[in-house]
FIROTOR-703356 format. One record per residue: residue number from 1; residue in three letters; x, y negated, z negated of N, C-alpha, C in turn. Coordinates in Angstrom, 2 decimals, padded with zeros to 5 digits, m for minus. Each point is the difference from the previous one (the first is absolute). Example, Ala and Ser with C-alpha at 12.3 -4.5 7.8 and 13.67 -1.06 7.14 Angstrom:
REM residues 2
@num:1&residuo:ALA&n_x:013.19&n_y:005.69&n_z:m007.80&ca_x:m000.89&ca_y:m001.19&ca_z:000.00&c_x:000.90&c_y:m001.20&c_z:000.00
@num:2&residuo:SER&n_x:m000.35&n_y:m001.05&n_z:000.72&ca_x:000.82&ca_y:m001.19&ca_z:m000.06&c_x:m000.77&c_y:m001.09&c_z:m000.73
***
This chain:
REM residues 132
@num:1&residuo:UNK&n_x:049.59&n_y:138.71&n_z:001.87&ca_x:m001.11&ca_y:000.71&ca_z:000.56&c_x:m000.24&c_y:m000.48&c_z:001.43
@num:2&residuo:UNK&n_x:m000.26&n_y:000.93&n_z:000.91&ca_x:m000.19&ca_y:m000.38&ca_z:001.40&c_x:m001.41&c_y:m000.53&c_z:000.24
@num:3&residuo:UNK&n_x:m000.05&n_y:m000.93&n_z:000.94&ca_x:m001.27&ca_y:m000.64&ca_z:000.33&c_x:m000.74&c_y:000.85&c_z:001.04
@num:4&residuo:UNK&n_x:m001.31&n_y:000.12&n_z:m000.14&ca_x:m000.82&ca_y:000.73&ca_z:000.97&c_x:m000.27&c_y:m000.92&c_z:001.19
@num:5&residuo:UNK&n_x:000.33&n_y:000.47&n_z:001.20&ca_x:m000.16&ca_y:m000.80&ca_z:001.21&c_x:m001.07&c_y:000.65&c_z:000.88
@num:6&residuo:UNK&n_x:m000.87&n_y:m000.83&n_z:000.54&ca_x:m001.04&ca_y:000.47&ca_z:000.92&c_x:000.23&c_y:m000.64&c_z:001.36
@num:7&residuo:UNK&n_x:m000.32&n_y:000.75&n_z:001.05&ca_x:000.04&ca_y:m000.52&ca_z:001.36&c_x:m001.26&c_y:000.46&c_z:000.72
@num:8&residuo:UNK&n_x:m000.20&n_y:m000.49&n_z:001.21&ca_x:m001.17&ca_y:000.37&ca_z:000.79&c_x:000.34&c_y:001.18&c_z:000.90
@num:9&residuo:UNK&n_x:m000.85&n_y:001.02&n_z:m000.02&ca_x:000.15&ca_y:001.15&ca_z:000.88&c_x:m000.36&c_y:m000.45&c_z:001.42
@num:10&residuo:UNK&n_x:000.93&n_y:000.07&n_z:000.96&ca_x:m000.29&ca_y:m000.49&ca_z:001.35&c_x:m001.04&c_y:000.83&c_z:000.74
@num:11&residuo:UNK&n_x:m000.26&n_y:001.22&n_z:m000.43&ca_x:m000.98&ca_y:000.84&ca_z:000.68&c_x:m001.42&c_y:m000.25&c_z:m000.48
@num:12&residuo:UNK&n_x:m000.16&n_y:m000.35&n_z:m001.26&ca_x:m001.35&ca_y:m000.18&ca_z:m000.55&c_x:m000.31&c_y:m001.42&c_z:m000.44
@num:13&residuo:UNK&n_x:001.03&n_y:m000.81&n_z:m000.24&ca_x:m000.22&ca_y:m001.35&ca_z:m000.49&c_x:m000.22&c_y:m000.07&c_z:m001.50
@num:14&residuo:UNK&n_x:000.12&n_y:001.12&n_z:m000.69&ca_x:m000.18&ca_y:000.03&ca_z:m001.45&c_x:001.33&c_y:m000.18&c_z:m000.73
@num:15&residuo:UNK&n_x:m000.09&n_y:m000.41&n_z:m001.24&ca_x:001.18&ca_y:m000.20&ca_z:m000.84&c_x:000.49&c_y:001.34&c_z:m000.53
@num:16&residuo:UNK&n_x:001.30&n_y:000.26&n_z:000.13&ca_x:000.59&ca_y:001.23&ca_z:m000.52&c_x:001.21&c_y:m000.34&c_z:m000.85
@num:17&residuo:UNK&n_x:000.35&n_y:000.90&n_z:m000.89&ca_x:001.12&ca_y:m000.20&ca_z:m000.92&c_x:001.29&c_y:000.50&c_z:000.64
@num:18&residuo:UNK&n_x:001.04&n_y:m000.83&n_z:m000.03&ca_x:001.32&ca_y:000.41&ca_z:000.49&c_x:000.49&c_y:001.13&c_z:m000.90
@num:19&residuo:UNK&n_x:000.34&n_y:001.13&n_z:000.61&ca_x:000.42&ca_y:001.17&ca_z:m000.75&c_x:m001.13&c_y:000.96&c_z:m000.32
@num:20&residuo:UNK&n_x:m001.23&n_y:m000.38&n_z:000.36&ca_x:m001.15&ca_y:000.87&ca_z:m000.26&c_x:m000.13&c_y:001.09&c_z:001.05
@num:21&residuo:UNK&n_x:m001.01&n_y:000.83&n_z:m000.14&ca_x:m000.20&ca_y:001.13&ca_z:000.89&c_x:m000.23&c_y:m000.45&c_z:001.43
@num:22&residuo:UNK&n_x:m000.88&n_y:m000.96&n_z:000.22&ca_x:m000.30&ca_y:m000.47&ca_z:001.35&c_x:001.23&c_y:m000.66&c_z:000.63
@num:23&residuo:UNK&n_x:000.68&n_y:m000.82&n_z:m000.78&ca_x:001.22&ca_y:m000.65&ca_z:000.48&c_x:001.03&c_y:001.04&c_z:000.44
@num:24&residuo:UNK&n_x:000.24&n_y:000.99&n_z:m000.86&ca_x:000.99&ca_y:001.03&ca_z:000.33&c_x:m000.41&c_y:000.81&c_z:001.22
@num:25&residuo:UNK&n_x:m001.29&n_y:000.25&n_z:000.15&ca_x:m000.48&ca_y:000.72&ca_z:001.19&c_x:000.28&c_y:m000.81&c_z:001.27
@num:26&residuo:UNK&n_x:m000.25&n_y:m001.30&n_z:m000.05&ca_x:000.27&ca_y:m000.86&ca_z:001.16&c_x:001.49&c_y:m000.02&c_z:000.33
@num:27&residuo:UNK&n_x:000.85&n_y:m000.10&n_z:m001.02&ca_x:001.45&ca_y:m000.01&ca_z:000.20&c_x:000.46&c_y:001.32&c_z:000.60
@num:28&residuo:UNK&n_x:m000.54&n_y:001.08&n_z:m000.47&ca_x:000.40&ca_y:001.32&ca_z:000.48&c_x:m000.45&c_y:000.25&c_z:001.44
@num:29&residuo:UNK&n_x:m001.20&n_y:m000.45&n_z:000.36&ca_x:m000.56&ca_y:000.35&ca_z:001.31&c_x:000.27&c_y:m001.01&c_z:001.10
@num:30&residuo:UNK&n_x:m000.12&n_y:m001.32&n_z:m000.28&ca_x:m000.02&ca_y:m000.89&ca_z:001.15&c_x:000.54&c_y:m001.41&c_z:m000.21
@num:31&residuo:UNK&n_x:000.32&n_y:m000.41&n_z:m001.20&ca_x:000.37&ca_y:m001.39&ca_z:m000.24&c_x:001.34&c_y:m000.10&c_z:m000.74
@num:32&residuo:UNK&n_x:000.62&n_y:m001.19&n_z:000.13&ca_x:001.18&ca_y:m000.37&ca_z:m000.76&c_x:m000.36&c_y:m001.20&c_z:m000.86
@num:33&residuo:UNK&n_x:000.59&n_y:m000.09&n_z:m001.19&ca_x:m000.25&ca_y:m001.12&ca_z:m000.91&c_x:001.18&c_y:m000.96&c_z:000.12
@num:34&residuo:UNK&n_x:m000.22&n_y:m001.10&n_z:000.73&ca_x:001.07&ca_y:m000.97&ca_z:000.28&c_x:m000.45&c_y:m001.38&c_z:m000.46
@num:35&residuo:UNK&n_x:000.81&n_y:m000.64&n_z:m000.83&ca_x:m000.28&ca_y:m001.35&ca_z:m000.51&c_x:m001.40&c_y:m000.12&c_z:m000.60
@num:36&residuo:UNK&n_x:m000.40&n_y:000.99&n_z:m000.74&ca_x:m001.29&ca_y:m000.06&ca_z:m000.68&c_x:m001.20&c_y:000.28&c_z:000.88
@num:37&residuo:UNK&n_x:000.20&n_y:000.51&n_z:001.21&ca_x:m001.10&ca_y:000.29&ca_z:000.91&c_x:000.12&c_y:001.41&c_z:000.54
@num:38&residuo:UNK&n_x:m001.13&n_y:000.60&n_z:000.31&ca_x:000.00&ca_y:001.29&ca_z:000.67&c_x:000.01&c_y:m000.24&c_z:001.51
@num:39&residuo:UNK&n_x:001.02&n_y:000.52&n_z:000.67&ca_x:000.15&ca_y:m000.18&ca_z:001.44&c_x:m000.09&c_y:001.37&c_z:000.65
@num:40&residuo:UNK&n_x:m000.85&n_y:000.13&n_z:001.00&ca_x:m000.18&ca_y:001.28&ca_z:000.69&c_x:001.23&c_y:000.32&c_z:000.84
@num:41&residuo:UNK&n_x:000.50&n_y:001.22&n_z:m000.13&ca_x:001.15&ca_y:000.44&ca_z:000.79&c_x:m000.40&c_y:000.16&c_z:001.46
@num:42&residuo:UNK&n_x:000.94&n_y:m000.30&n_z:000.89&ca_x:m000.25&ca_y:000.18&ca_z:001.43&c_x:m000.14&c_y:001.48&c_z:000.35
@num:43&residuo:UNK&n_x:000.62&n_y:000.87&n_z:m000.78&ca_x:m000.04&ca_y:001.43&ca_z:000.28&c_x:m001.20&c_y:000.69&c_z:m000.66
@num:44&residuo:UNK&n_x:m000.80&n_y:m000.74&n_z:m000.74&ca_x:m001.15&ca_y:000.59&ca_z:m000.69&c_x:m001.07&c_y:000.38&c_z:001.02
@num:45&residuo:UNK&n_x:m000.68&n_y:001.11&n_z:m000.21&ca_x:m001.09&ca_y:000.36&ca_z:000.90&c_x:m001.14&c_y:m001.02&c_z:m000.10
@num:46&residuo:UNK&n_x:m000.78&n_y:m000.14&n_z:001.06&ca_x:m001.11&ca_y:m000.96&ca_z:m000.07&c_x:m001.02&c_y:000.40&c_z:m001.06
@num:47&residuo:UNK&n_x:m000.66&n_y:m000.98&n_z:m000.60&ca_x:m001.00&ca_y:000.34&ca_z:m001.02&c_x:m001.13&c_y:000.84&c_z:000.61
@num:48&residuo:UNK&n_x:m000.50&n_y:000.94&n_z:m000.77&ca_x:m001.07&ca_y:000.86&ca_z:000.50&c_x:m001.31&c_y:m000.77&c_z:m000.01
@num:49&residuo:UNK&n_x:m000.80&n_y:000.16&n_z:001.05&ca_x:m001.31&ca_y:m000.68&ca_z:000.01&c_x:m000.90&c_y:000.59&c_z:m001.07
@num:50&residuo:UNK&n_x:m000.85&n_y:m000.84&n_z:m000.56&ca_x:m000.89&ca_y:000.44&ca_z:m001.07&c_x:m001.40&c_y:000.24&c_z:000.56
@num:51&residuo:UNK&n_x:m000.65&n_y:001.01&n_z:m000.52&ca_x:m001.36&ca_y:000.30&ca_z:000.41&c_x:m000.95&c_y:m000.53&c_z:m001.08
@num:52&residuo:UNK&n_x:m001.09&n_y:m000.61&n_z:000.45&ca_x:m000.98&ca_y:m000.56&ca_z:m000.91&c_x:m001.38&c_y:000.57&c_z:000.29
@num:53&residuo:UNK&n_x:m000.85&n_y:000.00&n_z:m001.03&ca_x:m001.39&ca_y:000.40&ca_z:000.13&c_x:m000.85&c_y:m001.14&c_z:m000.53
@num:54&residuo:UNK&n_x:m001.20&n_y:m000.17&n_z:000.59&ca_x:m000.90&ca_y:m001.07&ca_z:m000.41&c_x:m000.98&c_y:000.51&c_z:m001.04
@num:55&residuo:UNK&n_x:000.03&n_y:m000.63&n_z:m001.18&ca_x:m000.98&ca_y:000.30&ca_z:m001.05&c_x:m001.30&c_y:m000.67&c_z:000.42
@num:56&residuo:UNK&n_x:m001.03&n_y:000.81&n_z:000.28&ca_x:m001.25&ca_y:m000.55&ca_z:000.53&c_x:m000.81&c_y:m000.76&c_z:m001.04
@num:57&residuo:UNK&n_x:000.29&n_y:000.19&n_z:m001.28&ca_x:m000.71&ca_y:m000.76&ca_z:m001.03&c_x:000.56&c_y:m001.39&c_z:m000.18
@num:58&residuo:UNK&n_x:001.32&n_y:m000.13&n_z:000.03&ca_x:000.63&ca_y:m001.29&ca_z:m000.27&c_x:000.55&c_y:m000.68&c_z:001.25
@num:59&residuo:UNK&n_x:000.03&n_y:000.71&n_z:001.13&ca_x:000.60&ca_y:m000.50&ca_z:001.24&c_x:001.46&c_y:m000.37&c_z:m000.18
@num:60&residuo:UNK&n_x:000.70&n_y:000.75&n_z:m000.85&ca_x:001.43&ca_y:m000.20&ca_z:m000.20&c_x:000.75&c_y:001.21&c_z:000.53
@num:61&residuo:UNK&n_x:001.23&n_y:m000.22&n_z:000.44&ca_x:000.82&ca_y:001.08&ca_z:000.51&c_x:000.71&c_y:000.71&c_z:m001.15
@num:62&residuo:UNK&n_x:000.03&n_y:001.33&n_z:000.07&ca_x:000.67&ca_y:000.83&ca_z:m000.99&c_x:001.13&c_y:000.72&c_z:000.72
@num:63&residuo:UNK&n_x:001.20&n_y:m000.11&n_z:m000.52&ca_x:001.15&ca_y:000.65&ca_z:000.64&c_x:m000.02&c_y:001.50&c_z:m000.25
@num:64&residuo:UNK&n_x:000.20&n_y:000.77&n_z:001.08&ca_x:000.04&ca_y:001.46&ca_z:m000.12&c_x:001.15&c_y:000.41&c_z:m000.91
@num:65&residuo:UNK&n_x:m000.28&n_y:000.93&n_z:m000.89&ca_x:001.03&ca_y:000.49&ca_z:m000.90&c_x:000.18&c_y:m000.82&c_z:m001.27
@num:66&residuo:UNK&n_x:m000.69&n_y:m001.11&n_z:m000.12&ca_x:000.15&ca_y:m000.84&ca_z:m001.19&c_x:m000.78&c_y:000.62&c_z:m001.17
@num:67&residuo:UNK&n_x:000.23&n_y:m000.54&n_z:m001.17&ca_x:m000.69&ca_y:000.49&ca_z:m001.19&c_x:m001.51&c_y:m000.15&c_z:000.16
@num:68&residuo:UNK&n_x:m000.43&n_y:m001.16&n_z:000.48&ca_x:m001.44&ca_y:m000.25&ca_z:000.18&c_x:m000.60&c_y:000.98&c_z:001.01
@num:69&residuo:UNK&n_x:000.70&n_y:000.27&n_z:001.08&ca_x:m000.45&ca_y:000.95&ca_z:001.02&c_x:m000.23&c_y:001.38&c_z:m000.62
@num:70&residuo:UNK&n_x:000.97&n_y:000.48&n_z:m000.76&ca_x:m000.11&ca_y:001.32&ca_z:m000.62&c_x:m001.13&c_y:000.04&c_z:m001.04
@num:71&residuo:UNK&n_x:m000.20&n_y:m001.09&n_z:m000.74&ca_x:m001.12&ca_y:m000.07&ca_z:m000.94&c_x:m001.33&c_y:000.14&c_z:000.73
@num:72&residuo:UNK&n_x:m000.12&n_y:m000.67&n_z:001.12&ca_x:m001.26&ca_y:000.03&ca_z:000.76&c_x:m000.25&c_y:001.40&c_z:000.57
@num:73&residuo:UNK&n_x:001.04&n_y:000.63&n_z:000.53&ca_x:m000.15&ca_y:001.34&ca_z:000.56&c_x:m000.37&c_y:001.00&c_z:m001.11
@num:74&residuo:UNK&n_x:000.64&n_y:m000.12&n_z:m001.17&ca_x:m000.30&ca_y:000.88&ca_z:m001.12&c_x:m001.45&c_y:m000.14&c_z:m000.48
@num:75&residuo:UNK&n_x:m000.54&n_y:m001.21&n_z:000.08&ca_x:m001.37&ca_y:m000.21&ca_z:m000.47&c_x:m001.04&c_y:000.30&c_z:001.06
@num:76&residuo:UNK&n_x:000.42&n_y:000.52&n_z:001.15&ca_x:m000.96&ca_y:000.47&ca_z:000.98&c_x:m000.28&c_y:m000.92&c_z:001.17
@num:77&residuo:UNK&n_x:000.77&n_y:m001.05&n_z:000.19&ca_x:m000.20&ca_y:m000.86&ca_z:001.15&c_x:000.34&c_y:000.78&c_z:001.26
@num:78&residuo:UNK&n_x:m000.70&n_y:m000.31&n_z:001.09&ca_x:000.22&ca_y:000.66&ca_z:001.28&c_x:000.63&c_y:m000.96&c_z:000.99
@num:79&residuo:UNK&n_x:000.77&n_y:000.55&n_z:000.93&ca_x:000.59&ca_y:m000.80&ca_z:001.08&c_x:m000.70&c_y:000.39&c_z:001.28
@num:80&residuo:UNK&n_x:m000.57&n_y:m001.00&n_z:000.69&ca_x:m000.62&ca_y:000.28&ca_z:001.29&c_x:000.70&c_y:m000.82&c_z:001.07
@num:81&residuo:UNK&n_x:000.03&n_y:000.56&n_z:001.20&ca_x:000.64&ca_y:m000.60&ca_z:001.16&c_x:001.42&c_y:m000.43&c_z:m000.30
@num:82&residuo:UNK&n_x:000.66&n_y:000.71&n_z:m000.91&ca_x:001.40&ca_y:m000.21&ca_z:m000.37&c_x:000.29&c_y:m001.45&c_z:m000.42
@num:83&residuo:UNK&n_x:m001.02&n_y:m000.73&n_z:m000.49&ca_x:000.23&ca_y:m001.38&ca_z:m000.39&c_x:m000.88&c_y:m000.45&c_z:m001.17
@num:84&residuo:UNK&n_x:m001.25&n_y:000.45&n_z:m000.06&ca_x:m000.95&ca_y:m000.49&ca_z:m000.99&c_x:m000.02&c_y:000.89&c_z:m001.24
@num:85&residuo:UNK&n_x:000.11&n_y:m000.61&n_z:m001.18&ca_x:m000.16&ca_y:000.72&ca_z:m001.27&c_x:m001.43&c_y:m000.21&c_z:m000.48
@num:86&residuo:UNK&n_x:m000.73&n_y:001.11&n_z:m000.12&ca_x:m001.41&ca_y:m000.04&ca_z:m000.36&c_x:m000.15&c_y:000.53&c_z:m001.42
@num:87&residuo:UNK&n_x:m000.73&n_y:m000.71&n_z:m000.89&ca_x:m000.18&ca_y:000.48&ca_z:m001.36&c_x:m000.78&c_y:001.32&c_z:m000.04
@num:88&residuo:UNK&n_x:000.17&n_y:000.78&n_z:m001.07&ca_x:m000.64&ca_y:001.31&ca_z:m000.06&c_x:m001.53&c_y:m000.06&c_z:m000.02
@num:89&residuo:UNK&n_x:m000.60&n_y:m001.08&n_z:m000.45&ca_x:m001.46&ca_y:m000.09&ca_z:m000.05&c_x:m000.65&c_y:m000.22&c_z:001.36
@num:90&residuo:UNK&n_x:000.73&n_y:m000.53&n_z:000.95&ca_x:m000.57&ca_y:m000.29&ca_z:001.31&c_x:000.10&c_y:001.22&c_z:000.89
@num:91&residuo:UNK&n_x:m000.98&n_y:000.14&n_z:000.85&ca_x:000.02&ca_y:001.11&ca_z:000.94&c_x:000.88&c_y:m000.34&c_z:001.18
@num:92&residuo:UNK&n_x:000.90&n_y:000.89&n_z:000.34&ca_x:000.94&ca_y:m000.25&ca_z:001.08&c_x:m000.72&c_y:m000.14&c_z:001.32
@num:93&residuo:UNK&n_x:m000.99&n_y:000.83&n_z:000.26&ca_x:m000.73&ca_y:m000.04&ca_z:001.27&c_x:m000.70&c_y:m001.35&c_z:000.18
@num:94&residuo:UNK&n_x:m000.60&n_y:m000.52&n_z:m001.08&ca_x:m000.67&ca_y:m001.30&ca_z:000.09&c_x:001.00&c_y:m001.11&c_z:000.29
@num:95&residuo:UNK&n_x:001.15&n_y:000.05&n_z:m000.61&ca_x:001.01&ca_y:m001.04&ca_z:000.22&c_x:000.53&c_y:000.06&c_z:001.42
@num:96&residuo:UNK&n_x:000.25&n_y:001.19&n_z:000.51&ca_x:000.47&ca_y:000.14&ca_z:001.39&c_x:m001.06&c_y:m000.56&c_z:000.95
@num:97&residuo:UNK&n_x:m001.26&n_y:000.33&n_z:m000.25&ca_x:m001.08&ca_y:m000.51&ca_z:000.85&c_x:m000.07&c_y:m001.52&c_z:m000.07
@num:98&residuo:UNK&n_x:000.21&n_y:m000.58&n_z:m001.20&ca_x:m000.04&ca_y:m001.45&ca_z:m000.14&c_x:001.12&c_y:m000.66&c_z:000.80
@num:99&residuo:UNK&n_x:001.20&n_y:000.55&n_z:m000.06&ca_x:001.14&ca_y:m000.56&ca_z:000.75&c_x:m000.27&c_y:000.09&c_z:001.49
@num:100&residuo:UNK&n_x:m000.52&n_y:001.13&n_z:000.46&ca_x:m000.30&ca_y:000.17&ca_z:001.42&c_x:m001.12&c_y:m000.94&c_z:000.43
@num:101&residuo:UNK&n_x:m001.02&n_y:m000.18&n_z:m000.83&ca_x:m001.10&ca_y:m000.91&ca_z:000.33&c_x:000.48&c_y:m001.44&c_z:000.11
@num:102&residuo:UNK&n_x:000.92&n_y:m000.40&n_z:m000.87&ca_x:000.54&ca_y:m001.36&ca_z:000.09&c_x:000.73&c_y:m000.20&c_z:001.32
@num:103&residuo:UNK&n_x:000.78&n_y:001.00&n_z:000.41&ca_x:000.69&ca_y:m000.09&ca_z:001.29&c_x:m000.98&c_y:m000.05&c_z:001.15
@num:104&residuo:UNK&n_x:m001.07&n_y:000.80&n_z:m000.07&ca_x:m001.02&ca_y:m000.01&ca_z:001.06&c_x:m000.74&c_y:m001.33&c_z:000.03
@num:105&residuo:UNK&n_x:m000.26&n_y:m000.57&n_z:m001.18&ca_x:m000.71&ca_y:m001.28&ca_z:m000.07&c_x:000.83&c_y:m001.12&c_z:000.63
@num:106&residuo:UNK&n_x:001.28&n_y:000.00&n_z:m000.25&ca_x:000.88&ca_y:m001.03&ca_z:000.58&c_x:000.02&c_y:000.14&c_z:001.52
@num:107&residuo:UNK&n_x:000.11&n_y:001.24&n_z:000.49&ca_x:m000.01&ca_y:000.24&ca_z:001.44&c_x:m001.32&c_y:m000.45&c_z:000.61
@num:108&residuo:UNK&n_x:m001.13&n_y:000.30&n_z:m000.65&ca_x:m001.31&ca_y:m000.39&ca_z:000.50&c_x:m000.15&c_y:m001.51&c_z:000.04
@num:109&residuo:UNK&n_x:000.48&n_y:m000.69&n_z:m001.03&ca_x:m000.07&ca_y:m001.47&ca_z:000.00&c_x:000.79&c_y:m000.59&c_z:001.16
@num:110&residuo:UNK&n_x:001.17&n_y:000.59&n_z:000.27&ca_x:000.82&ca_y:m000.48&ca_z:001.12&c_x:m000.76&c_y:000.20&c_z:001.32
@num:111&residuo:UNK&n_x:m000.65&n_y:001.14&n_z:000.16&ca_x:m000.78&ca_y:000.25&ca_z:001.23&c_x:m001.15&c_y:m000.98&c_z:000.12
@num:112&residuo:UNK&n_x:m000.69&n_y:m000.29&n_z:m001.11&ca_x:m001.11&ca_y:m000.95&ca_z:000.03&c_x:000.47&c_y:m001.39&c_z:000.40
@num:113&residuo:UNK&n_x:001.12&n_y:m000.41&n_z:m000.52&ca_x:000.55&ca_y:m001.31&ca_z:000.36&c_x:000.35&c_y:m000.02&c_z:001.48
@num:114&residuo:UNK&n_x:000.62&n_y:001.07&n_z:000.49&ca_x:000.38&ca_y:000.05&ca_z:001.41&c_x:m001.23&c_y:m000.01&c_z:000.90
@num:115&residuo:UNK&n_x:m001.07&n_y:000.67&n_z:m000.40&ca_x:m001.20&ca_y:000.08&ca_z:000.84&c_x:m000.80&c_y:m001.28&c_z:m000.02
@num:116&residuo:UNK&n_x:m000.01&n_y:m000.72&n_z:m001.11&ca_x:m000.86&ca_y:m001.18&ca_z:m000.15&c_x:000.67&c_y:m001.31&c_z:000.38
@num:117&residuo:UNK&n_x:001.30&n_y:m000.03&n_z:000.15&ca_x:000.70&ca_y:m001.25&ca_z:000.29&c_x:000.29&c_y:m000.13&c_z:001.49
@num:118&residuo:UNK&n_x:m000.14&n_y:m001.20&n_z:000.55&ca_x:000.45&ca_y:m000.21&ca_z:001.38&c_x:001.52&c_y:000.17&c_z:000.07
@num:119&residuo:UNK&n_x:000.52&n_y:000.16&n_z:001.20&ca_x:001.42&ca_y:000.27&ca_z:000.21&c_x:000.87&c_y:m001.09&c_z:m000.62
@num:120&residuo:UNK&n_x:m000.35&n_y:m001.27&n_z:000.18&ca_x:000.80&ca_y:m001.09&ca_z:m000.55&c_x:000.04&c_y:000.05&c_z:m001.52
@num:121&residuo:UNK&n_x:m001.15&n_y:000.27&n_z:m000.64&ca_x:m000.05&ca_y:000.06&ca_z:m001.46&c_x:000.83&c_y:001.18&c_z:m000.51
@num:122&residuo:UNK&n_x:m000.04&n_y:001.14&n_z:000.73&ca_x:000.80&ca_y:001.16&ca_z:m000.41&c_x:001.48&c_y:m000.34&c_z:000.01
@num:123&residuo:UNK&n_x:000.45&n_y:m000.71&n_z:001.05&ca_x:001.40&ca_y:m000.38&ca_z:000.08&c_x:000.37&c_y:m000.93&c_z:m001.15
@num:124&residuo:UNK&n_x:m000.88&n_y:m000.94&n_z:m000.32&ca_x:000.27&ca_y:m000.91&ca_z:m001.11&c_x:000.04&c_y:000.75&c_z:m001.33
@num:125&residuo:UNK&n_x:m000.96&n_y:000.92&n_z:m000.18&ca_x:m000.08&ca_y:000.75&ca_z:m001.25&c_x:001.23&c_y:000.91&c_z:m000.18
@num:126&residuo:UNK&n_x:000.40&n_y:000.67&n_z:001.07&ca_x:001.16&ca_y:000.87&ca_z:m000.06&c_x:001.25&c_y:m000.84&c_z:m000.26
@num:127&residuo:UNK&n_x:000.09&n_y:m001.18&n_z:000.60&ca_x:001.15&ca_y:m000.86&ca_z:m000.21&c_x:000.13&c_y:m000.47&c_z:m001.43
@num:128&residuo:UNK&n_x:m001.15&n_y:m000.32&n_z:m000.65&ca_x:000.07&ca_y:m000.45&ca_z:m001.39&c_x:000.28&c_y:001.18&c_z:m000.92
@num:129&residuo:UNK&n_x:m000.44&n_y:001.19&n_z:000.37&ca_x:000.23&ca_y:001.16&ca_z:m000.86&c_x:001.49&c_y:000.37&c_z:m000.03
@num:130&residuo:UNK&n_x:000.67&n_y:m000.11&n_z:001.13&ca_x:001.41&ca_y:000.37&ca_z:000.07&c_x:000.91&c_y:m001.14&c_z:m000.38
@num:131&residuo:UNK&n_x:m000.55&n_y:m001.16&n_z:m000.26&ca_x:000.82&ca_y:m001.13&ca_z:m000.43&c_x:000.58&c_y:m000.79&c_z:001.15
@num:132&residuo:UNK&n_x:m000.55&n_y:000.19&n_z:001.22&ca_x:000.51&ca_y:m000.75&ca_z:001.16&c_x:m000.58&c_y:m001.38&c_z:000.06
***
């Protein structure tokens, strides 16, 4: 009886079965199996960049097209500003206003610091903020 062998998928870092669907897909599209490792072919096209959305309830990224993404869209979640996933119970307009208000508040705080600090203190503050 043959032994089941597992290796690490170089694209995701997850364990996959040698001879399984994911393994065969990698072999067919972009990798060679040499000495027990998956090695990317030099002629393989570059990996496609992945798009993510931010779940506003958990502050976790959800990959576009994933099972979780489709579940959320089916249950009525909305996407605003092409990045934020908003649950169906929340009002989209209120969430957009909240995001804009946070941006305005940060800008206002920066202006207040600039107006209230002497020139030397501003230079010191800016230097510590940028890591200089």
